[in-house]
N, C-alpha and C positions, 0 to 999 in steps of 0.2 A: 321263552328262556332258551339261550342256545340254538335259536334257530336262525341260520344264516340268511335265508332268503327275506324273512320278515324284518329281521333286524337291520338288513341293507335298506330295505324298501322304506321304513319308517323315517331313516334319516335323510334319504335321498329326497323324500317328499319334504322335508322341513327345509333342507338346501334350496329346493326350488321355490318354495314360499319366500324365503329369506332374498333370494335373486329377484323375485317378482315385486317385493317391497322395495328395494334398491332400485329398482328400473322405474316404478312407479313414483317414488317420491324423488327421482333424480339425484340420487347418493353418489358421489363420486367414489369409487373403491377399485382396490387391485383385484384383478381377478385370479389371484394367486389363492389356492386354497390348501390350507394346512388342518391335519386331523390329528388328534390324539386320545387316548383311552387308557384306563388302567382297569384290570380283571376283567369282568363282564364287558366294561367299556372298551378294553383293550380288544376282546372278540368282536364287537359290535363294529369298532372302528376297522378292522380287518376285513370285515365281511363288507363295508361298505367299499374299501377301495377294491377288493375283488369283483364286485358288481360292477363299479366305474370303469374297470379295465376290460371288461367284456368286449368282444369284437362287435365293431359299429355303435358303440356306446360314446358318444361325444356330448353328454351333459355338462361335463366338467372336467377340467385339467388339473390334475392333484401334483401339487408342488411337493410336500413332504408328508410324511405319516409317522408318527410314534407310538407303538403299541405295547403295553407292558403285561406280563403275567396273566395272558387271556385264556390260557387252554385250550389254545388253537387248533390242537390235534386232538380231537376228542375220541378217536380210537386209540390213539397211544395212552390217554388217561386211563381208559379200561385196563391195556396191558399192564400198566404199573399197578393197577389195584390188584393183579393176579400174581404178585410177587410172594403172596402169603401173608401179607402184614394186613391185619383185619382191622386194625385201628385207625380212625380217621377223624379228626377233631372237628370236622364241618359237614356232619351228615344231613343237615339242611339243605345243601346245595344238592345232593343226590337225589334227595326225595324231592325237591323242585324239579330237577331236571326229569325225572320219570313222569311226574304229574304234567308237566309241560307237553312233552312228547306224547302222552296218552291223549291230550286234547288236541293237539297238532295233528296227529297222524289218525285219529278216531279209532284206537285199537280196541276200546270197549273192553279192555280186562278189569276186574276188580282189584281193589288195592290188595286184597288178601293174595293174590297172584304175585305180587313182587315183595310184599312185606309180611313179617309174621302178624298173627291175629291181634296181638297188643298194639302194636303201631298201626295197623291198618285202619284200626278202629279211632286211633288219638289221631293220625295225619291230617284229616279234614278239619279238625277243631285248630291243629297247629297253624294250619294255611289259610284260615277265615279271614286273613287280613287285620288281625288286631295285636299279633305277637310279633316281637323282632327277632332278628336270626338269631341271637344268643340265647332267647327263652326256648325257640324250636330246637336248637341243637342240645341244650341242657335236658329236654324232654325226650331226644331221641337217642341219646347215648353216643359213644364213640365206637362200638363194636358191630361191625357191618354183619357178621354172623349171625348176633342177635337180631339186627334189624329187619335183615332180608329174609324172605321165605327160603329156606334152605335148598328146595327143589330150583329155584329161581336164580338163587346164587351159584350152584353148582353149575348149572346149564350157560350162566353167563360167564363164569370162569373156564368153562370148558367149550365145547364146539355148538352149544345150542343158543337160543335167542338170537337167531339171524335177523329178526326184524329190527330189534333195537340197535344190533350191530350194524346194520344197514344204514340207519338213521343217525346214528354216531358218525359214520363214515362220511355221508353226504353232507353233513354240517361241520365236518372239519374244514380246515382254512389252510392246511400245511402244503398240499400236493398241487401247486400252481407255480407260475412264475410272475412275481410282481415287477411292473416296469418302473414304477415311482421311486424315490427316494424313499427308502423304509429302513426305520430302525426298531429292532425288537429288544425289551428290556427283560430282565428277570433276577430277582435276589435269590442269592445261591442258599438261602436258607428259608426259603419260602415253605410255609407249613400248611398251605392249603392247595396250591397247585404246584406241582414238583417242577423246578427249574428244567429239568429234563425235556419237558414238554415243548418248551421254546427252543431248545438246542434242536430236538427231532424236526421241528418246524423250519429252522434256519437251515439244516442241512439240506431237507427236501427241496427248499425254495433254490439254494445253490446248485443243487443237483439238475433242477429243471432250467436253471440257466438266469438265475437273476442276477443282475450287474450291480444294482446300487443298494444293496442290502447290508445292514450291520447288526450284529448281535452284541450287546452290552450287558455284561452281568455284573451284578452289585454285590460284593461280597458282604456275608453275616447280615443280609438284610431278610426279615420275613415279609410275608404277603402283606401285612400292615405297613412295615417300616420302609419299603421299597418305595412307596409312590412319591415321597418328598424327593429323595435323591435323583429319580426318575425325572421328575419335573425341571430340577436344577439343572440338569443336561438337557432336555428337550428345549428350554425355553432359549438358551443363546444358540443353539442349532438353528430353531426357526429363526430367530432373528437375522442371522447370517443369510438366511436365503431369501429374505425379504426384497 
């Protein structure tokens, strides 16, 4: 979860499998590659583009990419949480991210290191694979100060927890220069991932020299309601590039 390298590898492996299938079955197809994704899918889509644009990577030539509300700059997400607002309506995402990084990087810290004792005992049951996101959110509450171990939270908001911060920085997808045509989308009333995250990503990419980049904001749209208007913009854009 929000692991740039493995997110990219899984999609690229699938694209290679599709390519092999088309070749084996002599299917005539355009070699143009279009990619789009939203929320976590937007993050994964951008991770694939970054991987495919690495030097000496000639696996695919990307025609166009549309990525929406992906929390692309994970380190900036951390900064936005430090503004003093301790209320967050989607705590399941935060717990999921910490649990994922614990496994990926093998930090071997107990859950009590990150969460208060009440939630540290509850989280393994919530993430056992039988509950949906809403159920998990309802049981974690929306107050981050009640969710997190206070020592961990204070260090995270201050100058500590460098291991986690380095992981967030290394998995952020903002500080590079995409070469392909890329449109970034975000709803201005997003209640899950602040729209400023995409604005920060856009500005960093422009500063790095991106020439075929656009940022499209969607007024009055929440995280849930942004997807449809985004797709209504993406479809004709892709069609025009066929």
